[in-house]
N, C-alpha and C positions, 0 to 999 in steps of 0.2 A: 607445463603440458600448453602444448597448442591448443586456440579455440578447434572446436571441434567444426566452426560450420565457416566456408570455403566463399568463394563470390556465389557460386550458385547457389548456395543452399541458403542463403540472405533474400535470395527471394522465390515466391510462393504464389504461384497464381488464383489472382482471387485476396491476397495477403492472409494469413495466418495468426491470429492472435490463439495467444495463451492469459487468462486469469490469472492470475497470482495472489491469493488471498492468505490468511492464516491469523492467529493468536495476537496480539501486541509483543512486539519484542522479540517475536520468532525465531526473527530472520531474514524475512522478504527480503527488507534494503539487501541485504549479501546477497539476497539468490537474483536479486537483479544488476547487482554487483556485477556477478559469473557471470547471467546471460548476454548481458552490455560489455566482457571480454571476449567471449562470442559470435560475438556478431548480430544482436536481435538489439532489435530498437526496444528502448524502455520507457513506459511514462511511471510515472511513480506518482500516482494520485494526492500520497500526506506534501510532496513536495512541492502538488499544485493547489492545493487545498493552504499552505502557509504561501504561497505567491498573493493569493488573492486579499488574503488580509495586510500586505504587504504597503507602508506606505502609498497613495496615488494606484493600489490594487483593489480592481472593484467591492471589492464589500468592507473596503478598510471602513468609512465613513460611517457605512450602516450599521457595522459590530459595536464601534463607539458609543452611535447615539442608541446604542441597545444597551449596552453594559459598562457603558459610563467613564470618564478620561479616566480614572483611577488604574486602567486598566493598560495604561498608556505608559511607556519606559520614558526617560528621559533625552532618549535620541530621537521619542517619535512613533518606535517602533510598536506595535504592540506585544504588550510583555505575553507570551503564549502560558505561561507558566498562571502567571494570575490570571488568565482568560480560564485555564484547566480549572484552577479552584475552584471557580466557579461551576462550571459547566459540571464538571465530572460528579459533583456530588449534587448534583439537582438536575433531575430529569427534564424535567419543566425548561427550566437554564436551557441543557443540553438544546432541545429543540429549536427551542429560540435561535442559538443561533448555525443551526444546522440551515434553518428554513434559509438563511442569512448568506449562507457560503453554499451548500452542497448546489444551487443550480446551477453558479459560477462555473465548481469545479466538473458538477455532468455535462455541460455544456464543453469545458475544456479535452474531458477526457472522450467523449464521441466525438468529436473533431479529430483528434489526433485517430479515435479507429479506424475513422472514414478516410482519412490519410493513409494510412498501414495499408488499408486494402485497397484503395485506390496504385499504390506504388509497387502492391505485388511483395509489399516486405513482410519479413516473420518478426512480429514487434511482441512484447509482453506489457498489459495493463497489471501493475501491483494498484492491491484494493481495498484496503483491508476489511471492506463493508461490500462485497462483491456481491453474499447473498442476501444483506437486508437493504439493497438499492434495487436489487432485481439484475445484475449487471451481466449476469449467467447465460442470458439470451445475447447479448451480442460480443460473445470471447466464443472461440472456437473450444477451449476444451480448459477443466480450471484445475489449478494446484494448490494445495493448501499445503500451509508450511506449518508444523511444528516443532514446539522442543518442551522441554521437561521445565514444571513449574516450576523449582526453585531454581533452575537458571532466567527462567522469564520476571521472576522476580529480583534477581540478582540486577539482570540488565534497567531495572526500571531503578533499583539506588541507586545504580550508575548516573540516572541519567538524573537526580534528587529525590525522588518522589521514594514518601513512606510506606511500610510495609501498608496503610491502609487506602493511602490515596495509591500505590496501586492494583489493590484488591478495587477499589472504584473505579476503575479503569478497565478492565477486566471484566468488570461484571457488567460494564454498559454495551461491551459487543455480544454478540451469538455467540455461547457456547464451542467451545475450543472443538466438543468433539461433536455437535453439528454441525459444521461446516467439516472436518473428516468424511462423514457419513454422504456428505453433497459432490464434497469435491468426484474428479475424475482421476488423481492420482495425490496421491501425499508425500512429502517429501521432509523426515524427521532431522531436524537439526539438533539433534544430540552427543554428536561429536565434535569435530578440530573442521577447522574451519576448511580444510583440506578435505576431508571425507565430503564436506558438505558442496567442496566445487566441482567431486569428483560422480557424486548422483545424484545432482543438476544436470550435468553434461552429460550424464548414461539417460537420463530422464529426456534431455533433447535430440537426443540423440533417437529415441524410440516413439517421440512426439510426429517426429520427422517422420520415421519409416525408414533408421536407419542401420537398427538393429534385429 
């Protein structure tokens, strides 16, 4: 299927920003890829956060000072697995990391939103903690991506997480049911990628007033 957006629909007076949130491993990144294929500009805040702690990134030195050199791999990069073990099992440690990284990430995505609006573009902001950080005020509509619990555990296992580690990461976020309640639209990622693609395209058309 070809993308639903032609050139005229990639532009929107004053810009249009879709906030995409959901639980961990629910399929937000896949929705982002589908939107990209349909001509939507996408900002993935997870990718932004990862860039912030790369060597030379603005949070790299501060994270190492806070958590120690043992989180650094032999290649000089911060080992996100080691760091995750530290912060997802300890709310205090997680808050310390957030205080270092989140201000940099917020500045990056707020600047991206501003550029999207200035350029009259249709954009999607992928942000897992959308409600937690109050970002719903900065977007025009909120989509929540959901997936069956067992599928989420399976995806996290494929990323190398144990059941206990996966449970800790899920517990660190706002309950999915609350995100669903507060969202404008819900995308249920409980079938094939083809189905998710079709549902995402339908929702995009709905939001753009084409259905």
